[in-house]
TORKEGU-219159 format. One line per 2 residues: for each residue x, y negated, z of N, C-alpha, C. Coordinates in Angstrom, 2 decimals. Layout:
residues N
X/Y/Z/X/Y/Z/X/Y/Z  ... $
end
This chain:
residues 278
-80.67/122.27/-124.08/-80.46/123.22/-122.74/-78.58/123.53/-122.82  -78.51/124.50/-123.40/-77.09/124.78/-123.99/-76.25/123.60/-123.83 $
-76.51/122.55/-124.50/-75.54/121.53/-124.60/-75.47/120.53/-123.21  -76.47/120.84/-122.44/-76.59/120.20/-121.38/-75.38/121.27/-120.48 $
-75.95/122.03/-120.34/-74.61/122.82/-119.90/-73.21/122.70/-119.98  -72.91/122.56/-120.92/-71.55/122.60/-121.45/-70.96/121.51/-121.24 $
-71.74/120.40/-121.41/-71.57/119.08/-120.84/-71.20/119.31/-119.23  -71.91/120.02/-118.49/-72.06/119.93/-117.38/-70.48/120.71/-116.35 $
-70.37/121.30/-117.61/-69.16/122.36/-117.68/-67.63/121.95/-117.45  -67.96/120.74/-118.72/-66.71/120.29/-119.12/-66.45/119.40/-117.87 $
-67.68/118.52/-117.24/-67.64/117.59/-116.55/-66.61/118.00/-115.04  -67.38/119.32/-114.95/-67.03/119.75/-113.13/-65.17/119.99/-114.02 $
-64.83/120.76/-115.03/-63.35/121.15/-115.11/-62.60/119.94/-115.19  -63.05/118.56/-115.63/-62.69/117.33/-115.55/-62.32/116.90/-114.10 $
-63.19/116.97/-113.68/-63.69/116.83/-112.01/-62.31/117.42/-111.09  -62.16/118.68/-111.90/-61.41/119.96/-110.72/-60.21/119.61/-111.59 $
-59.55/119.31/-112.53/-58.66/118.84/-113.31/-57.87/117.43/-112.21  -58.58/116.52/-112.26/-58.61/115.39/-111.67/-58.43/115.72/-109.98 $
-59.28/116.63/-109.83/-59.47/116.49/-107.95/-57.73/117.26/-107.78  -57.07/118.31/-108.54/-55.84/118.98/-108.45/-55.02/117.70/-108.87 $
-54.97/117.07/-110.03/-54.00/116.15/-109.66/-53.59/115.01/-108.71  -54.94/114.73/-108.30/-54.89/113.53/-107.04/-54.21/114.65/-105.94 $
-54.79/115.89/-105.82/-53.75/116.60/-104.77/-52.44/117.03/-104.57  -52.41/117.11/-106.06/-51.06/117.80/-106.01/-49.68/116.88/-105.86 $
-48.55/117.65/-104.91/-47.43/117.05/-104.64/-46.20/117.36/-104.72  -44.70/116.91/-104.83/-43.70/117.66/-105.11/-42.86/117.16/-104.65 $
-42.23/118.15/-103.37/-41.18/117.40/-102.51/-40.08/118.00/-102.91  -39.13/117.37/-103.16/-37.51/117.53/-103.59/-36.96/118.86/-102.73 $
-35.51/119.07/-103.29/-34.69/119.64/-102.73/-34.12/119.28/-101.44  -33.51/118.24/-101.28/-32.93/118.11/-100.37/-34.32/116.66/-99.25 $
-35.61/116.98/-99.27/-36.28/116.36/-98.69/-37.33/117.48/-97.92  -38.08/117.44/-96.91/-39.24/117.41/-96.05/-40.60/116.80/-95.80 $
-41.61/117.61/-95.97/-43.00/117.41/-96.34/-44.01/117.09/-95.31  -44.44/116.08/-94.22/-44.95/116.55/-93.07/-46.37/115.71/-93.28 $
-47.14/117.12/-92.76/-48.45/116.58/-93.66/-49.32/115.87/-92.56  -50.29/114.91/-93.06/-51.04/114.52/-91.86/-52.54/114.32/-92.52 $
-53.06/115.42/-91.23/-54.42/115.42/-92.04/-55.49/114.36/-90.77  -56.05/113.23/-91.63/-56.98/112.83/-90.77/-56.35/111.82/-89.37 $
-54.85/111.68/-89.82/-53.98/111.51/-88.93/-53.21/111.68/-87.62  -53.67/113.35/-87.91/-52.92/114.23/-86.81/-51.92/114.88/-87.71 $
-50.98/115.51/-87.33/-50.06/116.20/-88.05/-50.88/118.21/-88.02  -50.30/118.55/-89.18/-51.21/120.00/-89.51/-50.34/120.88/-90.17 $
-50.25/121.79/-89.59/-49.66/122.59/-89.94/-48.11/122.87/-89.76  -46.86/123.52/-90.23/-45.41/123.32/-90.51/-45.20/122.17/-91.83 $
-43.57/121.52/-91.48/-43.41/121.08/-93.04/-43.46/121.76/-94.20  -44.20/121.14/-94.80/-43.82/121.57/-95.99/-42.39/121.19/-97.04 $
-42.24/123.05/-97.23/-41.18/122.90/-98.23/-40.61/122.42/-99.56  -39.53/122.36/-99.46/-39.51/121.93/-101.46/-40.40/122.42/-102.53 $
-40.87/121.76/-103.18/-41.43/122.48/-104.60/-42.89/121.65/-104.52  -43.33/122.41/-105.30/-45.26/121.98/-105.19/-46.19/122.02/-104.66 $
-46.73/121.53/-103.79/-47.69/121.49/-102.64/-48.81/120.83/-103.14  -50.53/121.56/-102.60/-51.43/120.49/-102.88/-51.91/120.56/-101.34 $
-52.67/119.14/-101.44/-53.01/117.94/-100.44/-54.37/118.59/-100.48  -55.29/117.67/-99.62/-56.86/117.14/-99.90/-56.69/115.75/-100.12 $
-57.38/115.27/-101.29/-57.14/114.77/-101.82/-58.16/113.25/-100.16  -57.49/111.82/-100.16/-58.10/111.15/-99.45/-58.53/111.11/-97.89 $
-57.91/112.69/-97.63/-58.15/113.48/-96.08/-56.65/113.55/-95.82  -56.18/114.12/-96.43/-54.71/114.46/-95.78/-53.65/113.14/-96.56 $
-52.69/113.39/-96.12/-51.57/111.96/-96.36/-50.32/113.06/-96.25  -49.41/113.08/-97.04/-48.00/113.75/-97.26/-46.54/112.64/-97.11 $
-46.15/112.55/-95.89/-44.91/112.06/-95.80/-43.68/112.99/-95.96  -42.50/112.60/-97.11/-41.36/112.64/-97.04/-40.25/112.46/-96.01 $
-39.11/113.46/-95.60/-38.34/112.76/-95.28/-36.81/113.27/-96.00  -36.32/112.79/-95.90/-35.07/112.98/-96.77/-34.13/113.20/-95.47 $
-33.53/114.43/-95.92/-32.44/115.61/-95.26/-30.97/114.88/-95.49  -30.84/113.99/-96.27/-29.47/114.05/-97.00/-29.02/112.86/-95.51 $
-27.28/113.33/-95.43/-26.38/112.36/-94.85/-26.41/110.61/-94.98  -26.87/110.15/-94.00/-27.13/108.69/-94.39/-25.73/107.83/-94.03 $
-25.53/106.65/-94.95/-24.12/106.71/-94.58/-24.51/104.79/-93.79  -24.01/104.11/-92.76/-25.15/103.72/-92.24/-24.02/102.74/-91.56 $
-23.87/101.05/-92.66/-22.51/100.58/-92.04/-22.93/99.57/-91.01  -22.31/99.49/-89.96/-22.31/98.38/-88.31/-21.78/97.61/-88.58 $
-22.59/96.47/-88.64/-22.61/95.26/-89.08/-20.90/94.87/-87.53  -20.06/93.82/-88.43/-19.21/93.18/-87.16/-19.61/92.91/-86.03 $
-19.17/93.24/-85.18/-19.45/92.78/-83.53/-18.41/92.15/-83.26  -18.70/91.23/-82.40/-17.71/90.43/-82.08/-17.30/90.45/-80.27 $
-16.24/90.58/-79.72/-16.45/91.26/-78.06/-15.39/90.99/-77.57  -15.21/90.55/-76.17/-14.09/90.69/-75.37/-13.56/91.94/-75.00 $
-12.07/92.38/-74.88/-11.98/93.34/-74.56/-11.28/93.78/-73.18  -11.05/94.45/-72.41/-11.09/94.60/-70.86/-9.44/93.25/-70.27 $
-8.64/93.74/-71.82/-7.58/92.86/-71.20/-8.06/91.06/-71.74  -9.27/90.62/-71.92/-9.58/89.21/-72.33/-8.96/89.29/-73.57 $
-8.52/89.62/-74.86/-9.27/89.40/-76.19/-10.04/89.14/-77.09  -10.28/88.55/-77.58/-11.11/88.15/-78.48/-11.28/88.89/-80.17 $
-12.14/89.96/-80.10/-11.52/91.01/-81.29/-13.33/90.93/-82.41  -13.18/91.19/-83.51/-14.80/91.68/-84.07/-13.78/93.18/-84.98 $
-15.13/93.97/-84.30/-15.20/95.71/-84.90/-16.66/95.73/-85.83  -15.98/96.69/-86.83/-16.73/97.12/-86.93/-16.66/98.51/-87.52 $
-18.07/99.31/-87.85/-17.80/100.67/-87.75/-18.92/101.38/-88.25  -18.68/102.44/-89.25/-19.72/103.18/-90.11/-20.20/104.40/-89.41 $
-21.48/104.67/-89.60/-22.10/105.98/-88.55/-23.12/106.74/-89.86  -22.28/108.05/-90.09/-22.93/109.25/-90.94/-24.02/110.11/-89.95 $
-24.89/110.19/-89.98/-26.28/110.63/-89.39/-27.01/111.78/-90.79  -27.75/112.66/-89.90/-29.16/112.56/-91.11/-29.82/113.42/-89.84 $
-31.41/113.65/-90.68/-32.60/114.15/-90.25/-32.47/115.58/-90.25  -32.66/116.05/-88.60/-32.59/117.71/-88.75/-34.54/117.92/-88.17 $
-34.89/117.04/-87.58/-36.62/117.09/-87.40/-37.39/116.11/-87.78  -37.99/116.86/-89.10/-38.88/115.52/-90.11/-40.00/115.04/-88.87 $
-40.63/116.03/-88.41/-41.89/115.35/-87.41/-41.22/114.69/-86.04  -40.32/114.76/-85.27/-39.90/113.60/-84.38/-39.13/113.00/-85.32 $
-38.69/112.67/-86.68/-38.37/111.54/-87.12/-39.46/110.37/-87.52  -40.60/110.83/-87.50/-41.42/110.48/-87.78/-42.71/109.88/-86.92 $
-42.74/110.89/-85.86/-43.73/110.40/-85.15/-43.67/109.54/-83.45  -41.85/110.00/-83.50/-41.37/109.25/-81.98/-40.80/108.60/-82.03 $
-40.77/107.82/-83.54/-39.82/106.25/-83.61/-40.77/105.89/-84.73  -40.46/104.65/-84.67/-41.14/103.86/-85.88/-39.90/104.09/-87.13 $
-39.00/103.46/-87.27/-38.04/103.45/-88.44/-36.82/104.10/-87.50  -36.20/105.47/-87.57/-35.28/105.97/-87.34/-33.84/105.14/-87.70 $
-34.13/104.82/-88.97/-32.48/104.02/-89.85/-32.51/102.90/-88.52  -33.65/102.18/-88.67/-33.08/100.71/-87.58/-32.82/101.18/-86.33 $
-33.18/102.17/-85.43/-32.97/102.59/-84.25/-31.85/102.64/-84.64  -31.17/103.71/-85.37/-29.89/104.30/-85.31/-29.18/103.27/-85.45 $
-29.15/101.93/-86.17/-28.52/100.95/-86.50/-28.44/100.23/-85.49  -29.71/99.89/-84.63/-29.46/99.36/-82.96/-28.76/99.74/-82.02 $
-28.69/100.96/-81.81/-27.64/101.63/-80.93/-26.60/101.99/-81.16  -26.10/101.85/-82.50/-24.87/101.74/-82.70/-24.31/100.91/-82.76 $
-24.67/98.93/-82.69/-24.32/97.54/-82.76/-24.23/98.17/-80.96  -25.26/98.24/-80.26/-25.36/97.96/-79.06/-23.99/98.82/-78.27 $
-23.96/100.27/-78.55/-22.48/100.90/-78.42/-21.78/100.52/-78.65  -21.22/99.90/-80.10/-19.82/99.19/-80.72/-19.76/98.25/-79.53 $
-20.57/97.18/-79.13/-20.14/96.06/-78.26/-19.87/96.57/-76.94  -20.31/98.09/-76.23/-19.84/98.30/-74.92/-18.38/98.93/-74.96 $
-18.38/99.93/-75.83/-17.32/100.37/-76.43/-16.20/99.07/-76.07  -16.34/97.84/-76.77/-15.29/96.81/-77.11/-15.03/96.54/-75.64 $
-15.97/96.24/-74.99/-15.92/95.73/-73.68/-14.87/96.52/-72.73  -15.42/97.80/-72.74/-14.33/99.04/-71.69/-13.48/99.35/-72.26 $
-13.07/98.59/-73.55/-11.58/99.36/-73.98/-10.47/97.87/-74.09  -9.08/98.10/-74.23/-7.92/97.76/-74.24/-7.51/97.52/-74.90 $
-6.99/96.42/-75.87/-6.53/95.80/-76.87/-5.79/97.19/-77.95  -5.15/97.81/-77.39/-3.79/98.88/-77.69/-4.40/100.37/-77.73 $
-5.53/100.36/-77.02/-6.58/101.21/-77.63/-7.49/101.23/-78.59  -8.13/100.00/-78.87/-8.50/99.69/-80.28/-7.80/100.15/-81.35 $
-6.55/99.28/-81.22/-5.33/98.93/-82.21/-4.79/101.26/-82.34  -4.63/101.68/-81.65/-3.76/102.99/-81.98/-4.59/104.20/-81.57 $
-5.70/104.21/-80.85/-6.28/105.46/-79.95/-7.64/105.25/-80.54  -7.61/105.00/-81.55/-9.13/105.36/-82.15/-10.28/106.50/-82.30 $
-8.99/107.10/-82.14/-9.95/108.95/-82.29/-11.10/109.16/-81.25  -10.40/108.74/-80.05/-11.08/108.88/-78.75/-12.03/107.69/-78.94 $
-11.71/107.10/-78.97/-12.90/105.61/-78.84/-14.08/106.19/-79.71  -13.67/106.61/-81.43/-14.86/107.44/-82.43/-15.37/108.28/-81.59 $
-15.49/109.43/-80.55/-15.89/110.30/-79.65/-16.06/109.97/-78.99  -16.61/108.92/-78.22/-16.85/108.37/-77.25/-18.09/107.36/-77.73 $
-17.95/107.09/-79.26/-19.09/105.92/-79.53/-19.76/106.73/-80.25  -19.42/107.80/-80.74/-20.82/109.29/-81.49/-21.47/109.54/-79.88 $
-20.81/109.81/-79.20/-21.66/110.58/-77.67/-22.46/109.50/-77.29  -22.10/108.20/-77.37/-23.18/107.17/-77.20/-24.54/106.33/-77.70 $
-24.36/107.18/-79.23/-25.11/106.88/-80.34/-26.06/108.82/-80.45  -25.26/109.39/-80.14/-25.71/110.33/-80.19/-27.09/111.08/-79.21 $
-26.56/110.41/-78.31/-27.44/110.80/-76.68/-28.88/110.47/-77.17  -29.45/108.94/-77.04/-30.91/109.08/-77.39/-31.34/110.15/-79.11 $
-30.12/109.11/-79.81/-30.51/110.36/-81.35/-31.34/111.13/-81.32  -31.24/112.38/-80.32/-31.43/113.34/-80.30/-32.76/113.19/-80.49 $
-33.80/112.69/-79.29/-35.12/112.65/-79.19/-36.05/112.10/-80.22  -35.15/111.73/-81.22/-35.70/111.00/-82.23/-35.88/112.03/-84.13 $
-34.90/113.01/-83.52/-34.86/113.92/-84.48/-33.86/113.63/-85.53  -32.80/113.46/-84.63/-31.23/112.67/-85.96/-30.33/112.88/-84.86 $
-29.47/113.36/-85.92/-28.30/114.25/-85.60/-26.82/113.14/-85.90  -26.12/113.03/-85.31/-25.18/112.00/-86.01/-24.19/113.01/-85.94 $
-23.56/112.73/-87.07/-22.53/113.44/-87.65/-20.61/112.85/-87.31  -20.78/111.51/-87.41/-19.52/111.00/-87.55/-19.53/109.39/-87.40 $
-18.55/108.76/-86.39/-18.48/107.46/-85.96/-17.46/107.51/-86.64  -16.85/106.15/-87.19/-15.66/105.68/-87.51/-15.42/104.36/-86.94 $
-14.79/104.02/-86.73/-14.11/102.18/-86.72/-13.47/101.87/-87.72  -13.42/101.01/-88.46/-13.66/100.71/-90.06/-12.19/99.87/-89.55 $
-12.28/98.63/-88.76/-11.43/97.58/-89.13/-11.73/96.68/-87.33  -10.14/96.34/-87.24/-10.11/95.68/-86.03/-9.58/94.28/-86.65 $
-10.64/92.55/-86.36/-10.14/91.81/-86.40/-9.77/91.01/-84.91  -8.43/90.74/-85.85/-8.14/89.42/-84.21/-7.44/88.03/-84.71 $
-7.40/87.23/-83.83/-7.22/85.91/-83.91/-6.02/85.84/-84.61  -5.73/84.58/-85.28/-4.70/84.14/-85.83/-3.19/83.92/-84.56 $
-3.64/83.16/-83.77/-2.96/83.04/-82.44/-2.33/84.76/-81.70  -3.29/85.43/-81.63/-2.78/87.34/-81.31/-1.88/87.86/-82.46 $
-2.53/87.77/-83.64/-1.56/87.98/-84.74/0.03/87.80/-84.61  0.22/86.26/-84.06/1.67/85.30/-84.58/2.36/86.56/-82.81 $
1.49/86.19/-82.01/2.12/87.11/-80.81/2.90/88.72/-80.73  1.97/89.56/-81.47/2.15/90.54/-81.63/3.71/90.62/-82.72 $
2.90/89.75/-83.46/4.55/89.61/-84.67/5.61/89.17/-84.09  5.62/88.33/-83.24/7.23/88.30/-82.12/7.88/89.50/-81.48 $
6.47/89.79/-81.00/7.09/90.84/-80.15/7.40/92.50/-80.67  7.06/92.48/-82.28/7.18/93.52/-82.83/8.55/93.18/-83.01 $
8.92/92.13/-83.82/10.65/91.30/-84.02/11.55/91.42/-82.77  10.79/90.94/-81.50/11.63/91.05/-80.81/12.42/92.84/-79.97 $
11.16/93.91/-80.08/11.40/95.02/-79.78/12.31/95.65/-81.01  11.89/95.07/-82.28/12.94/95.35/-83.15/15.09/95.36/-82.84 $
14.62/94.20/-82.98/15.95/93.59/-82.32/16.55/94.12/-81.64  15.78/94.25/-80.84/16.13/94.94/-79.20/16.85/96.71/-79.09 $
16.04/96.93/-80.14/16.19/98.38/-80.91/17.74/98.51/-82.02  17.83/97.57/-82.54/18.84/97.10/-83.43/20.25/96.87/-82.20 $
20.34/96.17/-81.37/21.65/95.82/-80.80/21.68/97.21/-80.09  20.95/97.77/-79.84/21.09/98.87/-78.67/21.72/99.89/-79.99 $
21.36/100.31/-80.66/21.97/101.13/-81.92/23.80/100.51/-82.42  23.61/99.08/-82.41/24.80/98.72/-82.47/25.91/98.92/-81.27 $
25.43/98.57/-80.45/26.18/98.83/-79.27/26.76/100.26/-79.22  25.99/101.52/-79.33/26.17/102.71/-79.20/27.29/103.28/-80.31 $
26.91/102.42/-81.55/28.02/102.75/-82.97/29.43/102.04/-82.17  29.62/100.85/-81.75/30.69/100.53/-81.14/31.37/101.20/-80.29 $
30.86/101.47/-79.15/31.35/103.25/-78.17/31.49/103.89/-79.07  31.04/104.81/-79.68/31.59/105.53/-80.25/32.73/105.39/-81.12 $
32.50/104.36/-81.96/33.96/103.94/-82.47/35.10/103.74/-81.76  34.85/102.94/-80.51/36.23/103.04/-79.60/36.59/104.37/-78.96 $
35.50/105.13/-78.57/36.45/106.15/-78.07/36.77/107.08/-79.15  36.71/107.02/-80.66/37.59/107.61/-81.70/39.06/107.17/-82.07 $
38.61/105.74/-82.12/40.02/105.06/-82.15/40.95/105.23/-80.92  40.49/105.37/-79.67/41.15/105.79/-78.61/41.55/107.72/-78.80 $
41.05/108.17/-79.59/41.81/109.75/-79.74/42.70/109.45/-80.79  42.09/108.64/-81.96/43.36/108.27/-82.61/44.77/107.36/-82.37 $
44.25/106.88/-81.60/46.17/106.26/-81.12/46.45/107.42/-80.27  45.98/107.87/-79.15/46.49/109.19/-78.66/47.37/109.85/-79.83 $
46.67/110.06/-80.54/47.06/111.16/-81.70/48.40/110.81/-82.40  47.95/109.16/-82.99/49.20/108.71/-83.52/50.59/108.88/-82.32 $
50.27/108.65/-80.88/51.83/108.57/-80.13/51.71/109.13/-80.05  51.54/110.40/-80.07/52.44/111.80/-79.71/53.23/112.01/-81.62 $
52.28/111.56/-82.22/53.02/111.59/-83.87/53.83/110.40/-84.26  54.41/110.18/-84.10/54.71/108.51/-84.34/54.60/108.30/-86.22 $
54.97/109.43/-87.13/55.17/109.54/-88.62/53.33/109.40/-89.24  52.63/109.97/-88.37/51.40/109.50/-88.44/50.89/107.93/-88.65 $
51.90/107.30/-87.75/51.22/105.90/-88.10/51.89/105.33/-89.47  53.00/105.50/-89.36/53.60/105.19/-91.23/52.90/105.80/-91.99 $
52.22/106.90/-92.44/51.05/107.24/-92.97/49.91/106.27/-93.08  49.70/105.89/-91.96/48.37/105.17/-92.13/48.51/103.84/-92.40 $
49.69/103.20/-92.04/50.33/101.95/-92.65/50.52/102.10/-94.51  51.07/103.11/-94.88/51.16/103.35/-96.68/49.64/103.46/-97.14 $
48.96/104.25/-96.63/47.14/104.28/-96.87/46.75/102.78/-96.75  47.11/102.07/-96.03/46.20/101.07/-95.69/46.65/99.77/-96.91 $
48.31/99.84/-97.36/49.06/98.99/-98.52/47.98/99.60/-99.57  48.15/101.12/-99.70/47.23/101.26/-101.05/46.00/100.90/-101.24 $
45.50/100.85/-100.20/43.88/100.54/-100.11/43.82/99.02/-100.96  44.75/98.17/-99.74/44.62/96.32/-100.32/44.71/96.54/-101.62 $
46.44/97.32/-101.70/47.03/96.80/-103.43/45.77/97.47/-104.73  45.20/98.10/-104.05/43.80/98.53/-104.94/42.92/97.69/-105.97 $
42.84/96.35/-104.37/41.78/96.08/-105.19/42.67/94.57/-106.06  41.75/93.96/-107.02/42.18/92.97/-107.77/42.22/91.41/-107.21 $
43.39/91.04/-106.45/43.44/90.33/-105.49/45.23/90.28/-105.41  45.58/88.51/-105.09/46.70/88.34/-104.97/47.22/88.05/-103.91 $
46.93/89.23/-103.22/47.39/89.20/-101.45/48.26/90.55/-101.75  49.68/89.82/-100.86/50.77/90.50/-100.80/51.05/90.81/-99.19 $
51.03/92.45/-99.15/51.03/92.67/-97.60/52.34/93.35/-97.63  53.49/93.11/-96.24/54.45/93.46/-96.27/54.90/94.03/-94.87 $
54.47/95.28/-94.50/54.75/95.78/-93.43/55.80/95.23/-92.74  55.81/94.84/-91.44/56.94/94.72/-90.33/57.22/95.42/-89.00 $
57.91/96.22/-88.73/58.03/97.21/-88.11/58.28/95.87/-86.67  57.11/96.39/-85.62/57.82/95.33/-84.43/59.10/95.88/-83.88 $
59.61/96.94/-83.84/61.01/96.80/-83.14/61.84/96.29/-83.85  61.96/95.30/-85.22/62.51/94.92/-85.85/62.72/93.16/-85.42 $
61.20/93.12/-84.96/60.90/91.72/-84.48/61.47/91.52/-82.80  61.54/92.79/-82.14/61.92/92.95/-80.78/63.56/92.82/-80.76 $
63.97/93.52/-81.77/65.70/93.60/-81.67/66.37/91.62/-82.37  65.53/91.19/-83.34/65.89/90.36/-83.67/65.69/89.17/-82.32 $
65.14/89.19/-81.74/64.40/88.35/-80.38/65.60/88.40/-79.23  65.89/89.77/-79.34/67.38/89.98/-78.01/67.85/89.65/-79.21 $
68.42/89.50/-80.52/70.17/88.96/-80.69/69.72/87.74/-80.98  69.04/86.96/-81.43/68.87/85.47/-81.10/69.59/84.32/-80.42 $
69.93/82.83/-81.11/71.02/81.95/-80.17/70.44/82.22/-78.58  71.31/82.16/-77.56/71.03/81.52/-76.46/71.07/80.45/-76.07 $
70.24/80.30/-75.19/70.02/78.32/-74.49/71.24/78.51/-74.20  71.98/76.85/-74.27/73.20/76.56/-73.78/73.24/76.00/-72.51 $
74.17/75.66/-71.51/73.99/75.85/-69.93/73.43/74.23/-70.00  73.55/74.19/-68.46/72.81/72.91/-68.10/73.79/71.75/-68.21 $
75.09/71.76/-68.38/76.33/70.84/-68.59/76.36/70.57/-70.31  75.95/71.23/-70.98/76.21/71.08/-72.78/77.32/72.55/-73.10 $
77.97/73.17/-71.78/78.67/73.69/-72.42/78.78/74.66/-73.18  79.20/76.18/-72.53/79.18/77.36/-72.99/77.61/77.28/-72.46 $
77.28/79.00/-73.09/75.95/79.39/-72.13/76.23/80.49/-70.84  75.35/79.94/-70.15/75.50/80.35/-68.74/75.68/81.60/-68.55 $
75.52/82.55/-69.50/75.90/83.81/-69.15/77.05/84.26/-69.68  77.68/83.56/-70.80/78.95/83.67/-71.30/79.60/83.10/-70.28 $
79.28/81.74/-69.96/80.68/81.38/-68.50/80.71/81.75/-67.57  79.76/83.22/-66.62/79.61/83.51/-65.83/81.01/84.80/-66.32 $
80.40/85.83/-67.85/81.16/86.73/-67.88/82.89/86.23/-67.83  83.02/84.67/-68.43/84.44/84.14/-68.76/85.20/84.48/-67.31 $
84.14/84.06/-66.01/84.99/83.29/-64.55/84.88/84.76/-64.26  84.44/86.37/-64.38/84.75/87.35/-63.93/85.66/87.76/-64.56 $
85.58/87.70/-65.79/87.11/88.73/-66.62/88.16/87.98/-67.44  88.40/86.53/-66.14/89.62/86.17/-66.16/91.09/86.87/-66.03 $
91.99/86.13/-66.25/93.45/86.48/-66.08/93.83/87.01/-64.37  93.86/87.67/-64.01/94.00/87.55/-62.57/95.27/87.16/-61.79 $
95.53/86.47/-60.72/96.08/85.09/-60.36/97.45/85.69/-60.23  98.42/85.12/-60.72/99.72/85.44/-60.86/100.38/85.36/-59.40 $
end
């Protein structure tokens, strides 16, 4: 009799241990547990740690509360200025209401992914190419608002949306390269013209200063000779005053008269200075 009682006690203890083992659940620190009892949500969410459920009656679903990084596949669309582009993005979101994430939507990750793709195509159609290339911060905010509006009802909060890359056709890339090259050439010409204008003003001021002080011109000429002579070449520079050239031009041989005689100036002078009549 005692032996049978001991066997019953041991069997009850084993059954209790197996029952507790079947009902033991561990919720991790970054998770929350939602308990379904006979198909209905029961009680509050289970906190991290050790939790007991009724085996074969309760079912505990664990929801991850970490931030999920969801890449959005590249979407091809036509911008408002009729340019075909391919844009991909990434969405950062997390679950803030575990019950809503399980009850109100079948698969919240798939739902957020589809909403992100639809919103991205909508953003492409509403934007210009320049906005996609240079004004991404504003587009990211608009895309985040479009995804977050329906996701709030699913117990999901969108933290951030980033446009990763914008792929352009090769013809558009070449056109943009030519445009950038033409713009750089235009700026280079403007800078060169401005430099020439400033240089001409400085040269005019220098000419006025040298005209007031003739010795400055001679000093400048000597500096130029020294600069040329410093280089290793066979160039010989001989300064020749312009006044000397003008003097030689005035003292040069005069043209003969029309009949091959004396020059016209000398003949006229002789006629005018001849001896007076007797």
